[in-house]
C-alpha positions in Angstrom: 0.0 0.0 0.0 1.2 3.5 -0.8 2.6 5.4 2.2 0.7 8.2 3.8 -2.8 7.6 2.7 -5.9 6.6 4.6 -9.4 5.5 3.6 -12.4 7.2 5.0 -16.1 6.2 4.3 -17.8 8.5 1.8 -20.4 9.7 4.4 -17.5 11.4 6.2 -16.3 13.2 3.1 -19.3 14.0 0.9 -17.0 15.2 -1.8 -13.9 13.4 -3.0 -10.6 14.8 -1.6 -8.4 15.8 -4.5 -4.7 15.0 -3.7 -2.0 17.6 -4.4 0.5 16.9 -7.2 3.3 16.8 -4.7 1.6 14.2 -2.6 0.9 12.1 -5.7 4.6 12.2 -6.8 5.6 10.8 -3.4 4.1 7.4 -4.3 6.1 4.8 -6.1 4.6 3.4 -9.3 6.0 0.0 -8.4 3.8 -0.3 -5.4 0.7 -2.5 -5.6 -2.5 -0.7 -6.5 -5.2 -0.9 -3.8 -8.7 -1.5 -5.2 -11.1 0.8 -3.4 -14.8 0.4 -2.9 -16.9 3.1 -4.5 -17.8 4.4 -1.1 -14.2 5.4 -0.2 -11.9 8.2 -1.3 -8.2 8.5 -0.9 -6.9 11.1 1.4 -3.2 12.2 1.3 -1.5 13.4 4.4 1.0 15.6 2.6 -0.7 18.7 4.0 -2.1 17.0 7.0 -5.8 17.7 6.3 -8.0 17.6 9.5 -9.4 14.2 10.5 -13.1 13.9 10.0 -15.2 14.2 13.1 -18.8 13.4 14.0 -21.1 14.8 16.6 -22.8 11.4 17.1 -21.7 7.9 16.1 -24.2 7.5 13.2 -24.4 11.1 12.0 -24.9 11.3 8.3 -26.7 8.0 8.2 -30.3 8.2 7.0 -32.9 5.5 8.0 -36.4 5.0 6.7 -38.6 3.5 9.4 -41.7 1.6 8.1 -42.0 -0.2 11.4 -45.1 -0.6 13.5 -45.6 -1.5 17.2 -42.3 -2.3 18.9 -39.5 -4.5 17.5 -39.1 -2.6 14.1 -39.5 0.9 15.5 -37.2 0.2 18.5 -34.5 -0.9 16.1 -34.8 2.4 14.2 -34.9 4.3 17.4 -31.6 2.7 18.6 -30.1 4.1 15.3 -31.6 7.5 16.0 -30.1 7.5 19.5 -26.7 7.0 17.9 -27.3 10.0 15.7 -28.9 8.6 12.5 -31.5 10.7 10.8 -34.6 8.5 11.1 -37.6 9.3 9.1 -40.7 7.4 10.2 -43.1 6.9 7.3 -46.5 6.4 9.0 -50.0 6.1 7.8 -52.3 9.1 7.6 -53.6 9.9 11.0 -50.5 8.4 12.6 -49.3 4.9 13.4 -51.9 3.0 15.5 -49.7 2.8 18.6 -49.7 6.5 18.9 -53.1 5.9 20.4 -52.2 3.0 22.8 -52.1 3.6 26.6 -50.9 3.9 29.3 -51.1 7.7 29.1 -49.3 10.8 30.3 -52.0 13.3 29.7 -52.9 12.6 26.1 -49.5 11.2 25.1 -48.9 7.4 24.8 -46.1 6.3 27.1 -46.0 3.2 24.8 -45.4 5.1 21.6 -42.8 7.7 22.8 -40.5 4.9 23.9 -40.0 3.6 20.4 -40.3 6.8 18.4 -38.8 9.8 20.2 -35.9 11.3 18.2 -37.5 10.5 14.8 -39.0 12.7 12.0 -42.5 11.9 10.9 -43.6 11.7 7.3 -47.4 10.8 7.3 -48.0 9.6 3.8 -50.4 7.3 2.0 -48.4 4.5 0.4 -51.4 3.2 -1.3 -51.3 6.2 -3.7 -48.8 6.2 -6.5 -47.6 9.7 -5.5 -46.8 8.3 -2.1 -45.0 5.3 -3.5 -42.9 7.5 -5.9 -41.9 9.8 -3.0 -40.8 6.7 -1.0 -38.8 5.5 -4.0 -37.0 8.9 -4.1 -36.4 8.6 -0.3 -35.0 5.1 -0.7 -32.6 6.5 -3.4 -31.0 8.9 -0.9 -31.1 6.7 2.3 -28.8 4.1 3.9 -31.2 1.8 5.7 -34.8 0.8 5.6 -36.5 -1.0 8.5 -39.8 -2.8 8.2 -41.7 -5.4 10.3 -44.7 -6.2 8.1 -45.8 -9.8 7.8 -43.5 -11.6 5.3 -44.6 -11.0 1.7 -46.5 -7.7 2.5 -43.6 -5.4 1.7 -43.2 -7.2 -1.7 -46.8 -6.7 -2.5 -46.4 -3.0 -1.7 -43.6 -2.9 -4.4 -40.8 -2.4 -1.9 -39.1 -5.8 -1.5 -35.4 -6.0 -1.4 -35.1 -6.9 -5.1 -36.9 -3.6 -6.0 -35.0 -1.6 -3.4 -31.5 -2.5 -4.7 -32.6 -1.5 -8.2 -33.3 2.0 -6.8 -30.3 2.1 -4.4 -27.7 -0.8 -4.6 -26.2 0.5 -1.3 -29.4 0.3 0.7 -29.5 -2.0 3.8 -32.9 -3.6 4.4 -33.7 -4.7 7.9 -36.6 -7.2 7.9 -38.2 -8.0 11.4 -41.0 -10.5 11.7 -42.5 -13.1 14.0 -41.0 -16.3 12.5 -38.6 -15.0 9.9 -38.6 -14.6 6.1 -38.2 -18.4 5.7 -38.8 -21.4 8.0 -41.8 -23.6 8.8 -43.9 -20.8 10.3 -42.8 -17.8 8.2 -46.2 -17.1 6.8 -47.7 -16.7 10.3 -48.1 -13.5 12.2 -47.1 -13.0 15.8 -46.1 -10.7 18.6 -43.7 -10.7 21.6 -45.4 -13.6 23.4 -44.7 -16.2 20.7 -41.0 -15.8 21.3 -41.5 -16.6 25.0 -43.9 -19.5 24.6 -42.4 -21.5 21.7 -38.8 -21.3 23.0 -39.7 -22.6 26.5 -39.3 -19.4 28.5 -42.8 -19.5 30.0 -42.2 -23.0 31.2 -38.9 -22.2 32.8 -40.2 -19.1 34.7 -41.8 -19.6 38.1 -42.2 -22.7 40.2 -43.3 -26.2 39.1 -46.9 -25.8 40.5 -47.5 -22.6 38.5 -49.1 -22.1 35.1 -46.9 -20.9 32.3 -45.7 -17.3 33.1 -44.8 -14.5 30.7 -42.4 -11.8 31.6 -44.0 -8.5 32.7 -42.5 -6.5 29.8 -42.1 -7.4 26.1 -38.6 -8.6 26.4 -38.6 -10.5 23.1 -39.5 -7.3 21.2 -36.7 -5.4 23.0 -34.0 -7.9 22.4 -35.1 -8.6 18.8 -34.8 -4.8 18.1 -31.2 -4.9 19.4 -30.4 -8.0 17.2 -31.7 -6.0 14.3 -29.7 -2.8 15.2 -26.5 -4.8 15.7 -26.9 -6.5 12.4 -27.6 -3.1 10.7 -24.4 -1.7 12.2 -22.4 -4.7 10.9 -24.0 -4.3 7.4 -23.1 -0.6 7.4 -19.5 -1.5 8.2 -19.4 -4.3 5.5 -20.8 -1.9 2.9 -17.8 0.4 3.4 -15.6 -2.5 2.1 -17.9 -4.0 -0.6 -19.8 -0.9 -1.6 -23.0 -2.9 -1.6 -26.0 -3.0 0.6 -27.8 -6.2 1.6 -31.0 -7.6 3.2 -31.1 -8.8 6.8 -33.7 -11.1 8.4 -34.3 -11.2 12.2 -37.3 -12.6 14.0 -39.0 -12.8 17.4 -38.9 -16.6 17.6 -35.1 -16.7 17.1 -34.7 -14.2 19.9 -36.7 -16.5 22.2 -34.4 -19.4 21.4 -31.4 -17.2 22.0 -32.6 -16.9 25.6 -33.2 -20.6 26.2 -30.0 -21.7 24.5 -28.4 -23.1 27.7 -31.3 -25.4 28.7 -32.0 -26.5 25.1 -28.3 -27.3 24.6 -28.3 -29.3 27.9 -31.5 -31.2 26.9 -30.3 -31.7 23.3 -27.1 -33.4 24.6 -28.4 -35.2 27.7 -32.1 -35.8 27.3 -32.7 -34.5 30.8 -35.5 -32.0 31.0 -34.9 -29.0 33.2 -37.3 -28.4 36.0 -38.9 -25.1 37.0 -37.9 -23.7 40.3 -35.3 -26.4 40.9 -33.3 -25.2 43.8 -31.0 -28.2 43.5 -29.6 -26.8 40.2 -28.2 -23.6 41.6 -25.9 -23.1 44.6 -27.4 -20.7 47.2 -27.7 -17.9 47.8 -29.2 -17.3 44.3 -32.6 -15.9 44.1 -35.2 -13.6 45.6 -35.7 -13.8 49.3 -38.5 -12.3 51.6 -37.5 -9.7 54.2 -39.4 -8.4 57.2 -40.5 -5.7 54.7 -40.1 -6.2 51.0 -37.9 -8.6 49.1 -34.2 -8.7 48.2 -32.1 -10.4 45.5 -29.0 -12.2 46.7 -26.5 -13.9 44.4 -23.2 -15.5 45.4 -23.2 -18.8 43.5 -19.4 -18.9 42.8 -17.4 -20.9 45.3 -14.9 -18.1 45.8 -17.7 -16.0 47.2 -18.8 -18.5 49.7 -16.6 -17.2 52.5 -18.4 -13.9 52.2 -21.8 -15.5 52.6 -20.6 -17.4 55.7 -19.4 -14.2 57.3 -22.6 -12.4 56.4 -24.6 -15.3 58.0 -22.4 -15.5 61.1 -21.5 -19.1 60.1 -17.7 -19.2 59.9 -17.8 -22.9 60.7 -19.5 -23.6 57.4 -16.2 -22.8 55.7 -14.9 -26.2 56.9 -18.2 -28.0 56.5 -18.0 -30.7 53.7 -21.7 -30.1 52.9 -20.7 -26.7 51.4 -17.0 -27.0 50.2 -18.0 -27.3 46.5 -20.7 -25.6 44.4 -22.4 -29.0 43.7 -22.4 -29.9 47.4 -23.9 -26.5 48.3 -26.6 -27.0 45.7 -27.5 -30.4 47.3 -27.8 -28.8 50.7 -29.5 -25.6 49.5 -32.3 -26.1 52.0 -29.9 -25.7 54.9 -28.4 -22.5 53.5 -31.8 -21.0 52.6 -33.2 -21.7 56.1 -30.4 -19.7 57.6 -30.9 -16.9 55.1 -34.6 -16.7 55.7 -34.1 -16.6 59.4 -31.7 -13.7 59.2 -33.7 -11.8 56.6 -36.9 -12.1 58.7 -35.3 -9.6 61.1 -34.4 -7.1 58.4 -36.1 -4.7 56.0 -35.1 -4.8 52.4 -32.9 -1.7 52.9 -31.2 -3.3 55.9 -30.6 -6.5 54.1 -29.0 -4.8 51.1 -26.7 -2.8 53.5 -25.8 -5.9 55.4 -24.9 -8.1 52.5 -23.3 -5.3 50.5 -21.0 -4.7 53.5 -19.8 -8.3 53.2 -19.4 -7.9 49.4 -22.3 -10.2 48.5 -24.4 -9.2 45.5 -27.6 -7.7 47.0 -30.2 -5.6 45.1 -33.7 -4.3 45.7 -36.8 -6.0 44.4 -38.6 -2.8 43.3 -42.2 -2.2 42.2 -42.6 0.4 39.5 -43.0 3.4 42.0 -39.8 2.3 43.8 -38.0 1.8 40.5 -39.0 5.3 39.3 -37.9 6.9 42.5 -34.4 5.2 42.4 -31.7 7.7 41.5 -29.8 5.2 39.3 -31.8 5.6 36.0 -31.8 9.4 36.3 -28.2 9.9 37.2 -27.1 7.4 34.5 -29.6 8.9 32.0 -31.1 5.6 31.4 -34.4 7.6 31.7 -34.5 11.2 30.8 -37.2 13.9 30.6 -37.8 15.5 27.2 -40.2 18.2 25.9 -43.4 16.8 24.6 -46.1 18.4 22.4 -48.9 16.7 24.4 -47.6 16.1 27.9 -45.4 19.1 28.3 -42.5 16.9 29.4 -42.3 13.1 29.4 -39.8 10.5 30.5 -38.3 8.4 27.8 -35.6 5.7 27.7 -32.3 7.5 27.3 -28.6 7.0 27.1 -27.5 3.4 27.2 -24.2 4.1 25.4 -21.9 6.5 27.2 -19.4 7.3 24.5 -16.4 9.4 25.5 -16.4 11.6 22.4 -19.6 11.2 20.5 -22.7 11.3 22.8 -26.0 9.8 21.9 -28.8 12.0 20.6 -32.1 11.9 22.6 -34.7 13.8 20.7 -38.4 14.6 21.2 -41.4 12.8 19.9 -42.7 14.1 16.5 -46.3 15.2 15.8 -48.1 13.3 13.1 -46.6 14.5 9.8 -44.6 17.2 11.5 -41.7 16.8 9.0 -43.8 16.3 5.8 -42.7 19.6 4.2 -39.1 19.3 5.3 -38.6 15.8 4.0 -40.4 16.4 0.7 -38.7 19.7 -0.1 -35.3 19.7 1.5 -34.5 16.0 1.0 -36.5 15.0 -2.0 -36.6 18.3 -3.9 -40.4 18.7 -4.3 -41.6 22.2 -5.0 -44.0 24.1 -2.8 -46.7 23.7 -5.4 -46.1 20.0 -5.7 -46.3 19.6 -1.9 -49.5 21.6 -1.8 -50.9 19.3 -4.5 -50.0 16.3 -2.3 -52.0 17.8 0.6 -55.0 18.5 -1.6 -55.0 14.9 -2.9 -54.6 13.5 0.7 -51.2 12.0 -0.1 -49.7 13.6 3.0 -51.5 15.0 6.0 -50.9 16.3 9.5 -54.3 15.2 10.7 -54.4 13.2 14.0 -56.8 11.5 16.4 -55.6 13.0 19.6 -58.8 15.0 20.2 -60.6 11.6 20.7 -58.2 10.6 23.5 -59.3 10.9 27.1 -55.8 10.3 28.4 -54.8 10.6 32.0 -55.1 13.4 34.6 -52.0 15.3 35.7 -49.9 13.5 38.3 -50.6 14.9 41.8 -47.8 16.8 43.5 
């Protein structure tokens, strides 16, 4: 490779850097020629041009969000948090989950979690004018995220084969219940299918309980992260190949990614795991009742055992053969748990946490939602932040999960229905004011909404 030259992705240098003649002459003609992808330009360091910088990690990346409900929109929102320009193309009147509770005044606390920080283009994709505008947007975008039922996006005329004709560099993220192929790919589904078919609901709880779902849509959340991680990998690969690609993630796969350990064990041994089996884990490992409240304790590793003995006031257990290995502790879990329960019955949750933390044993609160909201951790760490809101005044949204040292995340506000119609059509797609006005007259785009029909929730009392 020729000395003194670097490759930078084209999104950092929107115009090719023209090398100086002097810099060009410094390169030997006998050196091997480096084949560059079309997305990269050569930069010579003869004059030491400034290194490119970004305000946010994904600045200058444009994403089209055709997603609905959770997994698709959450993927796009992760990219928005990292600085991508995300344009949510939603139906006229607004995506249906804008009008799902629970409420903060008239704002959906459901919808804002997956759509804050995006731009809204409310457009009728059943009309040819809307389809043509979307084609133009695809031509100047990097990523398209969709989570329609498999086959639907193709019927709309925007399958990957059509997308890459418009823009060979586009990355298409397909999110669905069972995937774009497989035995159930033609079926619809939501978060619970990932929990039930993968065995999660039959591992959760105790043996005498019915199947139990998690209290939050954990499959949707993790699927969205799978999709976002794959998208980042595809963006990186594109800088080498110069080509986009299609990606397929699904809720069912996410469920299986969470039961991979018990499925692997059963696949290899034929031994079915039992729910609530205390003999499979060395105590303390679980949720224990206190005089007031509950506490999580975890110290399964053998090198933590001496800390547990000290916390329980049982130094003699350090020499007791019933507890000198992890498997032996698991066999005698009832003895350990009896001592734990006796001690915890004298303590509140706060006292138990303080006591076991003092002995360097993992101890954490078991919070209900009011307690979790009052905890300083999410606010100090910005895992939850308050942002301005056009309906609620201010509202709490999920915040900064990636604390970059140089390029912070971007936490934006929630858009009104069609708030960015004119901006996207004129500034990005080049439509004239007259053409945009014609779109409005023909009901191709609109800022109409259904918020006037929402009762919502009263103000929180002080």
